[in-house]
Backbone as a printed PyTorch tensor [residue, N CA C, xyz], in Angstrom:
tensor([[[-11.2170,  31.3270,  39.4100],
         [-11.0550,  31.5430,  38.0290],
         [ -9.8370,  30.9170,  37.3590]],

        [[ -8.8210,  31.0230,  38.2020],
         [ -7.5640,  30.5100,  37.6950],
         [ -7.6410,  28.9500,  37.5040]],

        [[ -8.2610,  28.2620,  38.4650],
         [ -8.5250,  26.8120,  38.3640],
         [ -9.2420,  26.4710,  37.0310]],

        [[-10.2980,  27.2600,  36.7670],
         [-11.1130,  27.0540,  35.6630],
         [-10.2950,  27.1490,  34.3580]],

        [[ -9.3590,  28.0860,  34.3230],
         [ -8.5760,  28.3240,  33.1950],
         [ -7.6180,  27.1140,  32.9620]],

        [[ -7.0140,  26.6470,  33.9390],
         [ -6.1350,  25.4870,  33.8920],
         [ -6.9340,  24.1840,  33.5410]],

        [[ -8.0950,  24.0470,  34.0200],
         [ -8.9240,  22.9350,  33.7310],
         [ -9.2640,  22.9630,  32.2390]],

        [[ -9.5540,  24.0960,  31.7130],
         [ -9.9310,  24.2360,  30.2550],
         [ -8.7230,  23.8680,  29.3780]],

        [[ -7.4760,  24.2920,  29.8350],
         [ -6.2560,  23.9900,  29.0670],
         [ -6.0080,  22.5420,  29.0740]],

        [[ -6.1570,  21.8610,  30.2710],
         [ -5.9500,  20.4340,  30.3970],
         [ -6.9590,  19.6970,  29.4880]],

        [[ -8.1460,  20.0420,  29.4950],
         [ -9.2390,  19.4000,  28.5960],
         [ -8.9030,  19.5570,  27.1660]],

        [[ -8.5120,  20.8410,  26.7860],
         [ -8.1490,  21.0320,  25.4330],
         [ -6.9180,  20.1900,  24.9510]],

        [[ -5.9070,  20.1400,  25.7840],
         [ -4.7150,  19.2140,  25.4710],
         [ -5.1290,  17.7140,  25.3910]],

        [[ -5.9310,  17.2910,  26.2910],
         [ -6.3640,  15.9020,  26.3180],
         [ -7.1400,  15.6630,  25.0310]],

        [[ -8.1010,  16.4840,  24.6820],
         [ -8.8500,  16.2840,  23.5280],
         [ -8.0820,  16.3260,  22.2530]],

        [[ -7.0410,  17.1810,  22.2490],
         [ -6.1780,  17.2840,  21.0790],
         [ -5.4420,  15.9080,  20.7840]],

        [[ -4.9090,  15.3640,  21.9560],
         [ -4.1160,  14.1270,  21.7590],
         [ -5.0630,  12.9650,  21.4160]],

        [[ -6.3030,  12.8750,  21.9660],
         [ -7.1750,  11.8690,  21.6670],
         [ -7.5230,  11.9760,  20.1950]],

        [[ -7.8800,  13.1120,  19.6890],
         [ -8.1700,  13.3010,  18.2520],
         [ -7.0570,  12.9150,  17.2910]],

        [[ -5.8070,  13.2300,  17.6810],
         [ -4.6360,  12.8770,  16.9090],
         [ -4.5500,  11.3710,  16.8360]],

        [[ -4.7090,  10.6390,  17.9210],
         [ -4.6080,   9.2150,  17.8600],
         [ -5.6460,   8.6750,  16.9840]],

        [[ -6.9090,   9.1210,  17.1300],
         [ -8.0700,   8.6490,  16.3190],
         [ -7.7230,   8.8030,  14.8680]],

        [[ -7.1160,   9.7960,  14.4450],
         [ -6.9070,  10.0420,  12.9650],
         [ -5.5320,   9.4130,  12.4720]],

        [[ -4.7550,   8.9100,  13.3610],
         [ -3.5020,   8.3180,  12.8890],
         [ -3.7170,   7.0650,  12.0490]],

        [[ -2.7850,   6.8250,  11.1710],
         [ -2.9350,   5.7150,  10.1570],
         [ -2.3770,   4.4210,  10.8500]],

        [[ -3.1260,   3.3800,  10.7340],
         [ -2.7100,   2.1560,  11.2080],
         [ -2.2550,   1.2220,  10.0890]],

        [[ -1.6930,   0.0290,  10.3610],
         [ -1.1820,  -0.8030,   9.2610],
         [ -2.1850,  -1.4640,   8.4260]],

        [[ -3.4450,  -1.4350,   8.8910],
         [ -4.4980,  -2.0920,   8.1050],
         [ -5.1500,  -1.1500,   7.0580]],

        [[ -4.7640,   0.1240,   7.0970],
         [ -5.3610,   1.0680,   6.0640],
         [ -4.5840,   1.0220,   4.8390]],

        [[ -5.2510,   1.4650,   3.8070],
         [ -4.6210,   1.4450,   2.4480],
         [ -3.6320,   2.6680,   2.4650]],

        [[ -2.3950,   2.4050,   1.9730],
         [ -1.3840,   3.4560,   1.8830],
         [ -1.0190,   3.5550,   0.3600]],

        [[ -0.6490,   4.7710,  -0.0290],
         [ -0.2860,   4.9100,  -1.4160],
         [  0.9820,   4.2700,  -1.8010]],

        [[  1.0630,   3.6680,  -3.0720],
         [  2.3360,   3.1520,  -3.5990],
         [  2.9070,   4.2750,  -4.4570]],

        [[  4.0160,   4.7810,  -3.9910],
         [  4.6310,   5.9320,  -4.7590],
         [  5.0670,   5.4950,  -6.1310]],

        [[  4.3470,   5.9370,  -7.1520],
         [  4.6240,   5.5990,  -8.5790],
         [  5.4250,   6.6930,  -9.2210]],

        [[  5.4130,   7.9290,  -8.6360],
         [  6.0100,   9.0340,  -9.2930],
         [  7.1150,   9.5010,  -8.3010]],

        [[  8.1470,  10.1710,  -8.8800],
         [  9.1470,  10.7660,  -8.1130],
         [  8.6660,  11.8210,  -7.1040]],

        [[  7.4990,  12.4160,  -7.4280],
         [  6.9070,  13.4640,  -6.6050],
         [  6.1590,  12.7920,  -5.4410]],

        [[  6.0680,  11.5350,  -5.4780],
         [  5.2740,  10.8250,  -4.3180],
         [  3.7760,  10.4720,  -4.7450]],

        [[  3.4130,  10.8180,  -5.9650],
         [  2.0630,  10.5430,  -6.3400],
         [  1.8290,   9.0470,  -6.5800]],

        [[  0.6070,   8.6160,  -6.2970],
         [  0.2630,   7.1830,  -6.5200],
         [ -0.7050,   6.9410,  -7.6800]],

        [[ -0.7660,   7.9700,  -8.5520],
         [ -1.4640,   7.7110,  -9.7880],
         [ -0.5960,   7.9980, -11.0030]],

        [[ -0.5860,   7.0600, -11.9340],
         [  0.2870,   7.1720, -13.0630],
         [ -0.4540,   6.5750, -14.2620]],

        [[ -0.5290,   7.4900, -15.3920],
         [ -1.3130,   7.0670, -16.5080],
         [ -2.7070,   6.6580, -16.2050]],

        [[ -3.3450,   7.2610, -15.2760],
         [ -4.7040,   6.8800, -14.9540],
         [ -4.8560,   5.6790, -14.0760]],

        [[ -3.8020,   5.1790, -13.5820],
         [ -3.9280,   3.9380, -12.6670],
         [ -3.4500,   4.3830, -11.2430]],

        [[ -4.3460,   4.1350, -10.3110],
         [ -4.0200,   4.4480,  -8.8020],
         [ -3.5040,   3.1650,  -8.1910]],

        [[ -2.5370,   3.3250,  -7.3850],
         [ -1.9310,   2.1050,  -6.7110],
         [ -1.8850,   2.3500,  -5.2100]],

        [[ -2.2310,   1.3060,  -4.4440],
         [ -2.1500,   1.3400,  -3.0020],
         [ -1.7820,  -0.0620,  -2.4000]],

        [[ -1.3220,  -0.0310,  -1.2120],
         [ -0.9610,  -1.3760,  -0.5330],
         [ -1.5780,  -1.3370,   0.8600]],

        [[ -1.6480,  -2.5190,   1.3270],
         [ -2.2580,  -2.7040,   2.7340],
         [ -1.5740,  -3.8260,   3.4410]],

        [[ -1.0070,  -3.6260,   4.6270],
         [ -0.4000,  -4.7200,   5.4030],
         [ -1.4280,  -5.4270,   6.1080]],

        [[ -1.3480,  -6.8080,   6.0840],
         [ -2.4720,  -7.5020,   6.7560],
         [ -1.8390,  -8.9060,   7.1850]],

        [[ -2.7900,  -9.7140,   7.6780],
         [ -2.5170, -11.1230,   8.0890],
         [ -3.4250, -12.0340,   7.3270]],

        [[ -2.9210, -13.1240,   6.9480],
         [ -3.7390, -14.1660,   6.2760],
         [ -3.2060, -15.4920,   6.6560]],

        [[ -4.0530, -16.3130,   7.2230],
         [ -3.7100, -17.5960,   7.7220],
         [ -2.4290, -17.6600,   8.5030]],

        [[ -2.3660, -16.6550,   9.4050],
         [ -1.1570, -16.4890,  10.2750],
         [  0.0400, -15.8730,   9.7160]],

        [[  0.0100, -15.6120,   8.3770],
         [  1.1720, -15.0440,   7.7590],
         [  1.0240, -13.5030,   7.5400]],

        [[  2.1400, -12.8320,   7.6520],
         [  2.1450, -11.3780,   7.3830],
         [  2.1750, -11.1660,   5.8810]],

        [[  1.3030, -10.3570,   5.3480],
         [  1.1760, -10.2690,   3.8630],
         [  0.9840,  -8.7420,   3.5420]],

        [[  1.1650,  -8.5150,   2.2090],
         [  0.9640,  -7.1410,   1.6820],
         [ -0.0710,  -7.3610,   0.5870]],

        [[ -1.2140,  -6.6920,   0.7240],
         [ -2.2080,  -6.6390,  -0.4010],
         [ -2.0690,  -5.4740,  -1.2340]],

        [[ -2.2030,  -5.5700,  -2.5180],
         [ -2.0250,  -4.5210,  -3.5000],
         [ -3.3250,  -4.2420,  -4.1340]],

        [[ -3.5700,  -3.0040,  -4.4720],
         [ -4.7850,  -2.5840,  -5.0450],
         [ -4.5130,  -1.6410,  -6.2130]],

        [[ -5.0880,  -1.9100,  -7.3730],
         [ -4.9360,  -1.0430,  -8.5630],
         [ -6.3480,  -0.5530,  -8.9580]],

        [[ -6.5260,   0.7040,  -9.2840],
         [ -7.7210,   1.2390,  -9.8110],
         [ -7.4610,   1.9260, -11.1820]],

        [[ -8.2170,   1.4590, -12.1270],
         [ -8.1320,   2.0720, -13.5220],
         [ -9.1440,   3.2030, -13.6110]],

        [[ -8.5960,   4.3270, -13.7990],
         [ -9.5330,   5.6180, -13.8090],
         [ -9.6830,   5.9780, -15.3250]],

        [[ -9.2730,   5.0430, -16.1830],
         [ -9.4980,   5.3680, -17.6300],
         [-10.5890,   4.5040, -18.2920]],

        [[-10.9440,   4.8170, -19.4570],
         [-11.9500,   4.0630, -20.2070],
         [-11.3390,   3.0260, -21.0730]],

        [[-10.0280,   2.7040, -20.8690],
         [ -9.3590,   1.7240, -21.6760],
         [ -8.9670,   0.4710, -20.8920]],

        [[ -8.9730,  -0.6250, -21.6990],
         [ -8.3670,  -1.8800, -21.0900],
         [ -6.8410,  -1.7220, -20.9590]],

        [[ -6.3710,  -2.0700, -19.7830],
         [ -4.8870,  -1.9280, -19.5320],
         [ -4.1910,  -3.2220, -19.2200]],

        [[ -2.9260,  -3.2950, -19.4320],
         [ -2.1610,  -4.4070, -18.9580],
         [ -1.0570,  -3.8380, -18.0990]],

        [[ -0.8070,  -4.4170, -16.9140],
         [  0.2220,  -3.9110, -16.0380],
         [  1.2750,  -4.9040, -15.8220]],

        [[  2.5380,  -4.4470, -15.7620],
         [  3.6820,  -5.3060, -15.5490],
         [  4.4540,  -4.6220, -14.3650]],

        [[  5.0410,  -5.3430, -13.5000],
         [  5.7950,  -4.7730, -12.3960],
         [  6.6170,  -5.8610, -11.6900]],

        [[  7.6080,  -5.4420, -10.8540],
         [  8.2380,  -6.2860,  -9.8840],
         [  7.9210,  -5.7760,  -8.4960]],

        [[  7.7540,  -6.7270,  -7.5390],
         [  7.5490,  -6.3630,  -6.1520],
         [  8.8670,  -5.9050,  -5.4950]],

        [[  8.7250,  -4.9090,  -4.6380],
         [  9.8810,  -4.3460,  -3.8390],
         [  9.3700,  -3.9560,  -2.4600]],

        [[ 10.2300,  -4.1490,  -1.4630],
         [  9.9450,  -3.7290,  -0.1190],
         [ 10.9830,  -2.8620,   0.4040]],

        [[ 10.6440,  -1.7600,   1.1000],
         [ 11.5680,  -0.9060,   1.6770],
         [ 11.5320,  -1.1310,   3.1990]],

        [[ 12.7530,  -1.3310,   3.7510],
         [ 12.8910,  -1.7400,   5.1830],
         [ 13.0850,  -0.5440,   6.1190]],

        [[ 12.9100,  -0.7420,   7.3730],
         [ 13.1660,   0.2780,   8.3190],
         [ 14.6130,   0.6610,   8.3670]],

        [[ 15.4810,  -0.2640,   7.8610],
         [ 16.9270,  -0.0060,   7.7500],
         [ 17.2490,   0.9090,   6.4990]],

        [[ 16.2070,   1.2940,   5.8280],
         [ 16.2970,   2.1930,   4.6360],
         [ 16.9800,   1.4290,   3.5410]],

        [[ 16.6350,   0.1680,   3.1900],
         [ 17.1300,  -0.5860,   2.1330],
         [ 15.9390,  -1.1190,   1.3370]],

        [[ 16.0620,  -1.0600,  -0.0220],
         [ 15.1230,  -1.6680,  -0.8130],
         [ 15.4910,  -3.1820,  -1.1790]],

        [[ 14.4760,  -4.0260,  -1.0230],
         [ 14.6780,  -5.3960,  -1.4000],
         [ 13.7790,  -5.6820,  -2.5440]],

        [[ 14.3960,  -5.8920,  -3.7510],
         [ 13.6310,  -6.0320,  -5.0270],
         [ 13.6160,  -7.5280,  -5.4600]],

        [[ 12.5530,  -7.9350,  -6.0030],
         [ 12.4260,  -9.2020,  -6.6960],
         [ 12.3270,  -8.7590,  -8.1870]],

        [[ 13.5230,  -8.6890,  -8.8770],
         [ 13.5600,  -8.1470, -10.2170],
         [ 14.2290,  -9.0600, -11.1420]],

        [[ 14.1010, -10.3650, -10.9060],
         [ 14.5560, -11.2720, -11.9300],
         [ 13.4260, -11.5580, -12.9770]],

        [[ 13.6900, -11.9650, -14.1590],
         [ 12.7330, -12.1090, -15.1360],
         [ 11.4660, -12.9560, -14.6900]],

        [[ 11.7880, -14.0250, -14.0110],
         [ 10.6650, -14.9050, -13.5010],
         [  9.8340, -14.3120, -12.3950]],

        [[ 10.3160, -13.1630, -11.7660],
         [  9.6040, -12.4930, -10.7630],
         [  8.6220, -11.4510, -11.3070]],

        [[  8.7140, -11.1570, -12.5200],
         [  7.7930, -10.0960, -13.0730],
         [  6.3860, -10.5640, -12.9820]],

        [[  5.5360,  -9.5510, -12.5460],
         [  4.0470,  -9.8210, -12.4710],
         [  3.3630,  -9.1380, -13.5830]],

        [[  2.1990,  -9.8150, -13.9760],
         [  1.3830,  -9.1810, -15.1040],
         [ -0.1270,  -9.3590, -14.5650]],

        [[ -0.8370,  -8.3590, -14.9470],
         [ -2.3050,  -8.4820, -14.7430],
         [ -3.0100,  -7.5350, -15.6440]],

        [[ -4.2390,  -7.8670, -16.0280],
         [ -5.1550,  -7.0440, -16.8480],
         [ -6.0650,  -6.2630, -16.0520]],

        [[ -6.3640,  -5.0520, -16.4560],
         [ -7.1620,  -4.1180, -15.6210],
         [ -8.2510,  -3.5820, -16.5270]],

        [[ -9.4810,  -3.9330, -16.2260],
         [-10.6160,  -3.5040, -17.1530],
         [-10.8300,  -1.9640, -16.9430]],

        [[-11.4860,  -1.3500, -17.9030],
         [-11.7720,   0.0700, -17.8690],
         [-12.6250,   0.4070, -16.5650]],

        [[-12.1760,   1.4830, -15.9120],
         [-12.9480,   1.9940, -14.7550],
         [-13.1980,   0.9160, -13.7040]],

        [[-12.1290,   0.0660, -13.4900],
         [-12.3380,  -1.0230, -12.5870],
         [-11.3030,  -1.0140, -11.4670]],

        [[-11.5030,  -1.6670, -10.4140],
         [-10.6550,  -1.8250,  -9.2370],
         [-10.4000,  -3.3060,  -9.0540]],

        [[ -9.1210,  -3.6410,  -8.8890],
         [ -8.7590,  -5.0170,  -8.4510],
         [ -7.9380,  -5.0230,  -7.1570]],

        [[ -8.1760,  -5.9310,  -6.2930],
         [ -7.6330,  -5.9150,  -4.9300],
         [ -7.1470,  -7.3120,  -4.5780]],

        [[ -5.9220,  -7.3420,  -3.9810],
         [ -5.3760,  -8.5770,  -3.5060],
         [ -6.0620,  -9.0500,  -2.2620]],

        [[ -6.4400, -10.2820,  -2.1480],
         [ -7.0100, -10.8360,  -1.0480],
         [ -6.7520, -12.3210,  -0.9420]],

        [[ -5.9030, -12.7320,  -0.0180],
         [ -5.4320, -14.1480,  -0.0180],
         [ -6.6180, -15.1130,   0.2640]],

        [[ -7.6010, -14.6950,   0.8490],
         [ -8.7180, -15.6260,   1.2000],
         [ -9.4640, -16.1350,  -0.0520]],

        [[ -9.7270, -15.2250,  -1.0160],
         [-10.5010, -15.7510,  -2.1490],
         [ -9.5900, -16.1750,  -3.2910]],

        [[ -8.2400, -15.8590,  -3.2550],
         [ -7.3310, -16.2640,  -4.2040],
         [ -7.5890, -15.7290,  -5.6500]],

        [[ -8.4120, -14.8110,  -5.8580],
         [ -8.8020, -14.3520,  -7.1790],
         [ -7.6310, -13.7220,  -7.8980]],

        [[ -6.8440, -12.9010,  -7.1830],
         [ -5.7120, -12.1590,  -7.7630],
         [ -4.3820, -12.4720,  -6.9750]],

        [[ -3.8820, -13.6880,  -7.0700],
         [ -2.7340, -14.1100,  -6.2990],
         [ -1.5670, -13.2110,  -6.4900]],

        [[ -1.4170, -12.5790,  -7.6850],
         [ -0.2460, -11.6460,  -7.8980],
         [ -0.3700, -10.3890,  -7.1330]],

        [[ -1.5390, -10.1050,  -6.5240],
         [ -1.7460,  -8.8790,  -5.8180],
         [ -1.5160,  -9.1070,  -4.2540]],

        [[ -1.1030, -10.2620,  -3.8740],
         [ -0.7800, -10.5600,  -2.4480],
         [  0.5500, -11.1220,  -2.3630]],

        [[  1.3870, -10.4420,  -1.5420],
         [  2.7850, -10.9900,  -1.3880],
         [  2.9840, -11.4310,   0.1040]],

        [[  3.7750, -12.4220,   0.3020],
         [  4.1620, -12.8600,   1.6300],
         [  5.3520, -12.0660,   2.0630]],

        [[  5.3150, -11.4290,   3.1150],
         [  6.4520, -10.6490,   3.6790],
         [  7.6500, -11.4700,   3.8710]],

        [[  7.5760, -12.6900,   4.2340],
         [  8.7100, -13.5870,   4.4710],
         [  9.4660, -13.7640,   3.2010]],

        [[  8.9060, -13.5180,   2.0230],
         [  9.7030, -13.5930,   0.7700],
         [ 10.6680, -12.4900,   0.6820]],

        [[ 10.5370, -11.4440,   1.5620],
         [ 11.4240, -10.2470,   1.4350],
         [ 12.1650, -10.0240,   2.7270]],

        [[ 11.4730, -10.1100,   3.8960],
         [ 12.0720,  -9.8880,   5.1860],
         [ 11.5780, -10.8940,   6.1810]],

        [[ 12.4040, -11.2290,   7.1660],
         [ 12.0690, -12.2000,   8.2470],
         [ 11.1290, -11.6010,   9.3090]],

        [[ 11.3510, -10.3320,   9.6460],
         [ 10.6240,  -9.6570,  10.7610],
         [  9.7410,  -8.6110,  10.2160]],

        [[  8.3640,  -8.7320,  10.4820],
         [  7.4370,  -7.7650,  10.0180],
         [  7.7550,  -6.3760,  10.4750]],

        [[  8.3330,  -6.2920,  11.6130],
         [  8.6200,  -5.0190,  12.2360],
         [  9.6990,  -4.2740,  11.5090]],

        [[ 10.3990,  -4.9120,  10.4960],
         [ 11.4110,  -4.3330,   9.7040],
         [ 10.7890,  -3.7140,   8.4190]],

        [[  9.5270,  -3.9510,   8.1940],
         [  8.8380,  -3.5290,   6.9450],
         [  8.4790,  -2.0560,   7.1420]],

        [[  8.8230,  -1.3190,   6.1040],
         [  8.4560,   0.1520,   6.0310],
         [  7.4140,   0.3860,   5.0650]],

        [[  7.6310,  -0.0240,   3.7400],
         [  6.5600,   0.1950,   2.6810],
         [  6.8190,  -0.7350,   1.5900]],

        [[  5.7650,  -0.8340,   0.6560],
         [  5.8220,  -1.6230,  -0.5460],
         [  5.8180,  -0.7180,  -1.7720]],

        [[  6.3940,  -1.3240,  -2.8410],
         [  6.4620,  -0.5300,  -4.1140],
         [  6.2630,  -1.5770,  -5.2470]],

        [[  5.5080,  -1.1910,  -6.2280],
         [  5.4860,  -1.8900,  -7.5220],
         [  6.5590,  -1.3410,  -8.3920]],

        [[  7.7360,  -1.9360,  -8.3040],
         [  8.9090,  -1.4340,  -8.9860],
         [  8.8330,  -1.5470, -10.4410]],

        [[  9.2810,  -0.5920, -11.2930],
         [  9.2890,  -0.5710, -12.7520],
         [  7.9480,  -0.8950, -13.3350]],

        [[  6.9230,  -0.3340, -12.7590],
         [  5.5940,  -0.5340, -13.2550],
         [  5.3860,  -0.0130, -14.6680]],

        [[  4.9330,  -0.7880, -15.4970],
         [  4.6640,  -0.4110, -16.8700],
         [  3.1040,  -0.5790, -17.0790]],

        [[  2.4990,   0.5050, -17.6740],
         [  1.0600,   0.4620, -17.9080],
         [  0.8990,   0.4860, -19.4140]],

        [[  0.3220,  -0.5130, -19.9890],
         [  0.1590,  -0.6360, -21.4030],
         [ -1.3470,  -0.6420, -21.8180]],

        [[ -1.6470,   0.2560, -22.6880],
         [ -3.0210,   0.2890, -23.2170],
         [ -3.3010,  -0.8870, -24.2170]],

        [[ -4.2150,  -1.6970, -24.0080],
         [ -4.5600,  -2.8120, -24.8680],
         [ -5.4730,  -2.3630, -25.8940]],

        [[ -5.1510,  -2.6630, -27.1700],
         [ -5.9800,  -2.1910, -28.3150],
         [ -6.8970,  -3.1970, -28.7020]]])
């Protein structure tokens, strides 16, 4: 009976670790872009996420915006990367500002293969040399403007 009890405990622990690994987040999943101080990724009806990926052998970050409103919106922002060394690297010069229009109730996604929204795909090498130093992406100073 004692052996059965230990066997059950080992099986339970093994299953627990397997399930934890299966549910862990990997670098190719969409992660929230923290738009609010509270850590939320929805601001003024716009949801923002990023995804680390590879394209043509380059390490990239894809950005996704979802407009949950019934209004045409214009977005403005600067790209920023947070490193494992706990430093922000910002591209915040006037010429680095990015702009995009977002239709009502629409989603736009960066994808370097089709080149449809090049402003939604950034090359990591523009910020850091080593992909392993990447921690997270942010759309710094994001402004959401309702188009009339």
